[in-house]
N, C-alpha and C positions, 0 to 999 in steps of 0.2 A: 556234317560233311562240308569240307572246304569248297567254296564256290570257285569254279575254274574261270580264270581271266583270259580273254582272247583279244589279241591286238591284230587288227586287219590292215590292209593296204591303206584304207582311208584314214585310219588312226595315225599311220606313219606320215601321210600327207599333212594331217593336222599339226603334227609335231614340227614339220618343215615350215608350215605357215607361221607357227608361233616363233620359230627362230628368225625368220625374215622380219616379222613385225618387231620383235624385241630388239634385234641387233640394229636395224635401221632407225628405230625410234631413239635408241640410246646414242647412236653415232651422229644423228642430225639434230637432236634435241627437238624434234617435231614428230607428231603422231603419224604412224604408218599403219593402216588398218587393212584387214582382208575381208572379203565377202563371205557370208555364212553359206552361200550357195556355191556348189562346185559343179563344173561342167565336165561331162564325159566327152573325150575327143578320141579320134582314131590314130592321129599321128602328132608327134611333137615337131616344132619347127622354129627356127630363128626368124624373126620378123623385123622390119624397119621400126624405129630408127636405129636402135642399138640393142644388141642381144648378147647374152652370155650363156655358156653351157658348161656343165660339170658332170663328169661320169663318176659314179661310185661303185665299189665292188666289195666283196667279202661275204658277210652274212646274207646279204641279198644284193642284187645288181639293179642299177637304175640310171636314169638320165634326168638331170635337173636343168631346165631352161628358163631364163628370165628375159622378157621382152619389154623394153622401155620405149615410150615415146620420147621425143627430144625434150619436151617440157619436163617430164618426170625425171629424166636423166640429169638435166641441168639443175633442177631443184635439189635433188639428193646430193649431187656433187657440191653445189654452192653452200648448202646448209652444213655439210660435213666440213668443208674447208674453213668456213667462217667460225665454226665451233673450235677448230684447231688453231685459230688465231690469225688466219690470213685475211688481208684487207680486201674489200670489195673490188677495188681497182685492179688487183692482181689475179682475179679469177678469170678462167676461160669463159667465153661467151658462146661457143659453138659446141654442140654435142659430139661432133666428130673429132674434137681435139684429143690428143694423146692423154692429156691430164685427166679428162673426164673418164676415158676408158680405164686408166690406171686406178683411179679412185673407186669406180664401180667394181672393178675386178677385185680390189682389196676388200671391199665391203662384202662381196659375194664369197670370198675366201673365209671371212669371219663368220658369215652365215652358215656355210657348210660345216665349218669347224664346230660351231655351236650345235648344229644338228647331229653330227656324228658323235659328239660327246654325250648328247641327250640320249641317243639310241643305245650307246654303250652303257650308260648309267641306268636307264629305265627298262631296257629289254635284255641287257646282258648279251648284246650282239655287237661284234666289232665290224665296222665298215671303214674303208679307206676311199679317198677321193683324189682325183688329179687336180692340177692347177687350173682354176677357172679361166676360160678363154672368152675375152670380150671383143666384139666386133661391131663396127659401125656399118650398117647395111642400107641398101636402097631396094633390095629384092628379098623375097621370102626364100629361105633355105630349109629343106626338109632334113630332119635328123632322126637317126635311129640308133638303138643300142647295139653295139657290135657283139651280140651273143644271141643264142637261140632262147627266147623266152617261151615257156610252155603256155602260159595264159597272160599275155601282155595286157596291162592296164595303163590308160593314159588319162590324166586329169588336167584341167586348167582352172586356175583361181585368179580372180582380179584383186588388185591391191590399190589403195587410194592414199595419196600423200596429203600433207596438211593443206596444200593449195588445190586439192581435188584433181590432181593429175593422176592418170591411170597407168599402171604397168601390170604385167601378167606373169604368173608362174605356171610352167608346164612340167609335169612329172610323169615319167614313163618307167614302169617297173613290173615285175612279175606279180600276179595276184598271189598273195601269201597270207598266212595267219601264223602268229606266234602265240602259243598256248602256255600259260604259266602252270607248271605242275607242282612247284614247291614255293613256299614263301621265301623271300630274300629281302635284305635291307639294301636300299639304294644308297650309294655313296654320295655324300654331299658334293655339289659342284664346287670346284676350286676357282676362286676369283683372285688372280694375281694382284690386282689393285688393292683389294681389301687386306691381303696379307701384308703388302708393303706399308699401307696406312697403319695397320695394327702394330707392326714392328716399330715404326717411327714413334707411335704414341707411347709404347712401352719404354723406349729409350728416353723420351722426354720425362716420363714419370720417374725413371730411375736416376735421372741426372741430379747429382747432389746440389743442394742449395748452398750458395756462398755463405761461409761463416764470417761473423763479424770479427774484425781484427782485434787481437788482444791489446789492451791499453796498459802501459807501464805507469801506475799511479805515482810511484816515487819520482819518475822523470818529470811528470806534470807538476809535482810539488816544487821540484827544483826550478822549473821554468816559471813558477808563479801562476800557473793556469788552474 
């Protein structure tokens, strides 16, 4: 008899943590790790120095909040921009700069995109998200999901950058379980970069090699060569 697979709220949280770690590690070329211990909390909130929130809806509803210290925000921003080829002298030095908020917002957008793709692929559930909102703060702001959750769950996870700066993820969603009742094949994740690289490689392999020019021997004889 087939063993039933159950995916819980905490399993979904783990998938989100994996998306944050993998996207930020790739984007900054520096390791970003999360704690194996998860904290239960009562409410989600934006906290100083800079915070971001994203709402998602569809198969399930939830709220994702990330809170960065100014050290963590600047480290992630600077590592990302240096990898993109910007010089150190051109980088912003204050966490409240618009450039820092723009970059962290873009990274958060990539994270949630990776997460929603993973949920769709692994759980066969479709969710959508709004554009991440990034704010520099000097006070705590409480946030709640604008819907009635039957059994609200809230979790906080700490993340560590390569320089041991800390930032936090907070997730609020309804307590839920997804139960697999039939086997299905997961679709492979599509990586646009690998597709482009593969296409370019195939073009290079198919490129005809230059043929040696034909030599007129009679002409060479007449020229005495």
